[in-house]
C-alpha positions in Angstrom: -23.2 34.0 -29.4 -24.3 34.4 -25.9 -26.8 37.0 -24.9 -24.3 38.7 -22.4 -22.1 38.9 -25.6 -24.4 40.5 -27.6 -25.7 43.0 -24.8 -21.9 43.7 -24.1 -21.3 44.7 -27.9 -24.7 46.9 -27.8 -23.6 48.6 -24.9 -19.8 49.4 -26.0 -21.4 50.5 -29.5 -23.5 52.9 -27.4 -21.1 54.0 -25.4 -18.6 54.5 -28.0 -21.1 56.8 -29.9 -21.9 58.8 -27.0 -18.5 59.3 -25.9 -17.9 61.8 -28.9 -20.6 63.9 -27.8 -19.2 66.8 -25.6 -20.6 67.3 -22.0 -22.3 64.8 -19.7 -23.0 62.5 -22.7 -19.2 61.8 -23.2 -18.8 60.4 -19.1 -22.2 58.5 -19.9 -20.5 56.8 -23.0 -17.4 56.1 -21.5 -19.5 54.4 -18.7 -21.6 52.3 -20.9 -18.4 51.2 -22.8 -16.8 49.9 -19.7 -20.3 48.3 -18.8 -20.2 46.6 -22.3 -16.6 45.5 -22.0 -17.6 43.8 -18.6 -20.9 41.8 -19.9 -18.4 40.8 -23.0 -16.0 39.6 -20.5 -18.4 37.7 -18.4 -20.2 36.1 -21.2 -17.0 34.9 -22.7 -15.7 33.4 -19.4 -19.1 31.6 -18.8 -18.9 30.1 -22.2 -15.4 28.9 -21.5 -16.6 27.2 -18.2 -19.7 25.7 -19.9 -17.3 24.3 -22.8 -14.8 22.7 -20.0 -17.7 21.4 -18.4 -19.2 19.8 -21.5 -15.5 18.1 -22.7 -15.2 16.7 -19.0 -18.7 15.3 -19.0 -18.0 13.2 -22.1 -16.8 9.8 -21.4 -13.1 9.2 -22.5 -12.7 6.2 -24.7 -11.1 3.4 -23.3 -7.9 2.0 -24.7 -8.3 -1.6 -26.2 -5.3 -3.6 -26.2 -4.0 -5.0 -29.6 -4.9 -8.5 -29.5 -2.0 -9.6 -32.1 0.4 -8.7 -29.9 0.1 -11.3 -26.6 3.1 -9.7 -25.1 0.8 -6.3 -24.2 -1.1 -8.6 -21.9 1.8 -9.5 -19.9 3.1 -5.9 -19.2 0.9 -4.4 -16.2 0.3 -0.9 -16.1 3.1 1.2 -14.2 1.8 3.7 -11.6 2.3 7.3 -12.9 4.9 8.2 -9.8 6.7 5.8 -8.1 7.9 6.7 -4.4 11.1 7.5 -3.9 13.2 4.8 -2.1 14.8 5.6 0.8 18.9 5.6 0.5 20.5 2.3 1.6 23.7 4.2 3.0 24.0 7.4 3.8 26.1 9.9 1.5 29.6 9.9 2.8 31.2 11.8 0.3 33.8 14.3 1.6 35.1 16.6 -1.2 38.8 17.2 -1.2 40.6 20.6 -1.2 41.3 21.7 -4.8 45.2 21.5 -5.6 46.9 24.1 -7.4 49.5 23.6 -10.0 52.9 23.2 -8.6 55.2 26.4 -9.3 58.6 26.0 -10.9 60.1 26.6 -7.4 58.2 23.8 -6.0 59.5 21.7 -8.8 62.9 22.7 -8.3 63.1 22.0 -4.8 61.5 18.4 -5.3 64.0 17.5 -7.9 66.8 18.6 -5.4 65.5 16.6 -3.0 65.4 13.5 -4.7 69.2 13.8 -6.0 
């Protein structure tokens, strides 16, 4: 546990004890409790940053090719993100209007025209 974390717990403990005494002590207790909480948060944040730096500084193991599979030597690593190719032709799609189903009146007139 970091020094700031321990100090924050001490301040919070003293602050919570003082907050039960009526008068100006309760205000001082609330202030000490708030200071303790801030000290704990800062200590935890610093500890997290130190852990991230320690993990980032460790070298990553290199992936060794499997020599029992000769086809792996032929495969070249692909880039993570290929650039999009430009379209060969512009989009010429034109949406057609939606045609409503024929009514019985329209069907009857079509049948009579053909006769």
